[in-house]
C-alpha positions as CSV (number, residue, x, y, z in Angstrom):
1,M,3.8,8.3,42.3
2,D,4.9,11.7,41.1
3,P,7.1,11.5,38.0
4,T,9.6,14.0,39.4
5,E,10.1,11.6,42.4
6,A,10.6,8.7,40.0
7,R,13.5,10.5,38.3
8,S,15.3,10.7,41.6
9,V,15.0,7.1,42.7
10,A,15.0,5.1,39.5
11,T,16.4,5.0,36.0
12,A,15.1,3.1,33.0
13,V,15.3,2.8,29.3
14,V,12.2,2.6,27.2
15,V,12.3,0.5,24.0
16,I,9.8,1.6,21.3
17,P,9.4,-0.3,18.0
18,T,8.2,1.8,15.1
19,Y,6.9,1.5,11.6
20,N,5.5,4.6,9.9
21,E,5.0,6.6,13.1
22,R,6.4,10.0,12.1
23,D,3.2,11.7,13.3
24,N,3.6,10.4,16.9
25,I,7.2,9.6,17.6
26,A,8.6,13.1,18.3
27,R,5.9,13.9,20.8
28,L,6.2,10.5,22.5
29,I,9.9,10.7,22.9
30,R,9.6,14.2,24.3
31,D,7.0,13.0,26.9
32,V,9.1,10.0,27.9
33,R,12.2,12.0,28.2
34,A,10.4,14.5,30.4
35,L,10.0,11.7,33.0
36,G,13.8,11.2,33.0
37,Y,13.9,7.9,31.1
38,R,16.1,7.1,28.2
39,V,14.6,6.1,24.9
40,L,15.7,3.5,22.3
41,V,13.6,3.4,19.1
42,V,13.9,0.3,16.9
43,D,12.7,1.4,13.5
44,N,11.6,-1.3,11.1
45,G,12.6,0.4,7.9
46,S,9.8,3.0,8.0
47,P,9.4,4.5,4.5
48,D,7.8,7.6,6.0
49,G,11.1,8.8,7.6
50,T,10.3,7.9,11.3
51,G,13.9,6.7,11.8
52,A,15.4,9.9,10.4
53,I,13.2,12.0,12.8
54,V,14.6,9.9,15.8
55,D,18.2,10.3,14.5
56,Q,17.7,14.1,14.4
57,L,16.4,14.1,18.0
58,A,19.3,11.9,19.1
59,V,21.8,14.5,17.9
60,A,20.5,17.0,20.4
61,D,19.7,14.5,23.2
62,Q,22.1,11.8,24.3
63,G,19.2,10.1,26.1
64,V,17.7,9.2,22.7
65,S,19.0,6.5,20.3
66,C,17.8,4.6,17.3
67,I,18.4,1.2,15.8
68,Q,17.6,1.3,12.1
69,R,16.5,-2.0,10.7
70,E,16.5,-2.5,6.9
71,K,12.9,-3.8,6.5
72,K,9.7,-4.5,8.3
73,S,10.2,-7.7,10.2
74,G,7.6,-7.6,12.9
75,I,7.3,-6.3,16.4
76,G,8.8,-9.4,18.0
77,P,12.2,-9.2,16.2
78,A,12.3,-5.5,16.7
79,Y,11.8,-5.8,20.5
80,A,14.4,-8.6,20.6
81,A,16.9,-6.5,18.9
82,G,16.2,-3.5,21.2
83,F,16.4,-5.7,24.3
84,A,19.6,-7.3,23.3
85,H,21.1,-3.8,22.8
86,V,20.1,-2.4,26.1
87,I,21.1,-5.5,28.0
88,S,24.6,-5.3,26.4
89,Q,24.7,-1.7,27.7
90,G,24.1,-2.9,31.3
91,E,20.6,-1.6,31.8
92,S,18.8,-2.9,34.8
93,T,15.2,-1.7,34.2
94,I,13.8,-2.0,30.7
95,C,10.4,-0.8,29.6
96,Q,8.5,-1.4,26.4
97,M,5.6,0.5,24.9
98,D,3.8,1.2,21.6
99,A,4.6,4.2,19.5
100,D,1.0,5.2,18.7
101,Y,0.1,6.8,22.0
102,S,-2.2,4.0,23.0
103,H,0.1,3.7,26.0
104,D,0.2,6.9,28.1
105,P,3.8,7.7,29.3
106,V,2.3,9.0,32.6
107,S,2.0,5.3,33.7
108,L,5.7,4.6,33.2
109,P,6.8,5.6,36.7
110,T,4.3,3.2,38.3
111,L,5.7,0.3,36.2
112,V,9.3,1.3,36.9
113,E,8.6,1.6,40.6
114,A,7.2,-2.0,40.6
115,I,10.5,-3.2,39.3
116,E,12.4,-1.2,41.8
117,N,10.3,-2.8,44.5
118,G,11.3,-6.3,43.4
119,A,9.0,-7.4,40.6
120,D,10.6,-9.0,37.5
121,L,7.8,-8.0,35.2
122,A,5.3,-5.2,35.6
123,I,2.4,-5.2,33.1
124,G,0.2,-2.2,32.3
125,S,-3.1,-4.0,32.3
126,R,-6.4,-3.2,30.7
127,Y,-8.2,-6.2,32.4
128,I,-7.8,-5.7,36.1
129,A,-9.8,-3.3,38.3
130,G,-9.2,0.2,37.2
131,G,-7.9,-0.7,33.7
132,S,-9.9,0.1,30.6
133,A,-9.9,0.6,26.8
134,P,-12.8,3.1,26.5
135,D,-12.4,3.9,22.8
136,W,-12.8,0.3,21.6
137,H,-15.7,-1.0,19.4
138,W,-17.4,-4.0,21.0
139,I,-16.0,-6.3,18.3
140,R,-12.4,-5.3,19.1
141,R,-13.1,-5.7,22.8
142,L,-14.6,-9.2,22.3
143,I,-11.6,-10.3,20.2
144,S,-9.1,-9.0,22.8
145,T,-10.8,-10.3,25.9
146,G,-11.5,-13.6,24.2
147,G,-7.9,-13.9,23.1
148,N,-6.6,-13.2,26.6
149,L,-9.0,-15.7,28.1
150,Y,-7.9,-18.3,25.5
151,A,-4.2,-17.7,26.2
152,R,-4.3,-17.8,30.0
153,T,-6.5,-20.9,30.0
154,L,-4.4,-22.9,27.6
155,L,-1.1,-21.7,29.2
156,R,-2.4,-21.8,32.8
157,V,-1.3,-18.4,33.9
158,G,-3.0,-15.9,36.1
159,I,-2.1,-12.8,34.1
160,R,-5.2,-11.0,33.1
161,D,-3.6,-9.1,30.2
162,M,-1.4,-11.5,28.4
163,T,-1.3,-9.5,25.1
164,G,-0.5,-6.2,26.8
165,G,2.5,-4.4,25.3
166,F,3.1,-1.8,28.0
167,L,5.6,-3.5,30.3
168,A,8.6,-3.0,32.5
169,W,11.2,-5.7,33.1
170,S,14.0,-6.3,35.4
171,R,17.3,-7.4,33.8
172,G,16.8,-10.9,35.4
173,G,13.2,-11.1,34.3
174,L,14.1,-10.2,30.7
175,A,16.9,-12.8,30.7
176,A,14.5,-15.4,31.9
177,A,12.0,-14.6,29.1
178,D,14.8,-14.9,26.5
179,P,13.2,-12.7,23.9
180,G,16.0,-13.4,21.4
181,S,14.7,-17.0,20.9
182,S,11.0,-16.0,20.6
183,H,9.1,-17.7,17.8
184,A,6.7,-14.8,17.3
185,S,6.9,-12.0,14.9
186,G,3.7,-10.2,15.9
187,Y,1.9,-9.6,19.1
188,A,2.2,-13.2,20.2
189,F,5.6,-12.0,21.3
190,Q,4.0,-10.4,24.3
191,V,2.2,-13.6,25.2
192,E,5.3,-15.8,24.8
193,T,7.7,-13.6,26.8
194,A,5.2,-13.1,29.7
195,W,4.5,-16.9,29.8
196,R,8.2,-17.7,29.8
197,A,8.6,-15.3,32.8
198,V,5.9,-17.1,34.7
199,R,7.4,-20.5,33.9
200,A,10.8,-19.3,35.1
201,G,9.3,-18.3,38.5
202,C,9.5,-14.6,38.0
203,T,7.5,-12.2,40.1
204,V,4.8,-10.7,37.8
205,V,2.5,-7.8,38.8
206,E,-0.2,-6.0,36.9
207,H,-1.1,-2.3,37.3
208,P,-4.2,-0.8,35.7
209,I,-3.9,1.5,32.7
210,T,-6.3,3.2,30.3
211,F,-5.6,2.1,26.8
212,S,-6.6,4.7,24.2
213,D,-6.9,4.5,20.4
214,R,-3.9,5.8,18.5
215,V,-3.5,9.5,18.1
216,A,-2.4,9.5,14.5
217,G,-1.3,7.1,11.8
218,T,-2.5,3.6,10.8
219,S,-2.9,0.5,13.0
220,K,-0.5,-2.3,12.3
221,M,-3.0,-5.0,13.5
222,D,-4.2,-7.3,10.8
223,L,-5.6,-10.8,10.3
224,A,-2.1,-12.4,9.8
225,I,-1.1,-11.2,13.3
226,V,-4.3,-12.6,14.8
227,L,-3.8,-15.9,13.1
228,E,-0.2,-16.2,14.1
229,T,-1.1,-15.5,17.8
230,T,-3.8,-18.2,17.7
231,R,-1.6,-20.7,16.0
232,L,1.3,-20.2,18.4
233,V,-0.7,-20.1,21.6
234,T,-2.6,-23.2,20.6
235,G,0.7,-25.0,19.9
236,W,2.2,-23.9,23.2
237,G,-0.9,-25.0,25.0
238,I,-0.9,-28.5,23.4
239,R,2.8,-29.0,24.3
240,R,2.1,-27.9,27.9
241,I,-0.9,-30.3,28.2
242,T,1.1,-33.2,26.6
243,G,4.2,-32.5,28.7
244,R,6.4,-31.8,25.7
245,L,7.6,-28.4,26.8
246,R,11.3,-27.9,26.9
């Protein structure tokens, strides 16, 4: 779908959490805005001045805004705060993406179009036909594919990319996922919200994307995030199996 066509038929706001992304954020905002979508950055107290850069851009562009959080609290709470804000503003199509350029904005119109066509959640997927992560070392690929297999097996969902963070939501789909009550601070947030959407009967679709390594800056992935994801997914799976889900 041509991005110029997307501007004429659909509007959306893109929520982007940041922590020390000053080298990427201005370019990313420019490219998202070129597609006609609004941008809400949720900055987790970046000491490198990321939030100040966004505030400066917002002065010149009413389609850009920023929530400044006092400290680094994790990607889950940052997304929850951003989602709560845009829902309160009456938005109907809400996207989420990383700030490091691993998600190419050129794929946004495809995800937005899926919501316009009736999906509740559209996932930019690395693990369906046409999707890829060509820059990854085999160890990272093994961890990611193994983690996705573990999650979808324990939680009994058909989503191939449970940990993907390049998504578009309908207002109803996001309400069903209830991100404000998420138990995850790290990337398990993606698993939890997608799983909740499936359990609520939402229409979920996946579209292939190419996931690239970050352009600049430092990865936020660490062992604590991996361990949190493993612990939470295991707990959710056990509760599902034993019938103790609420």
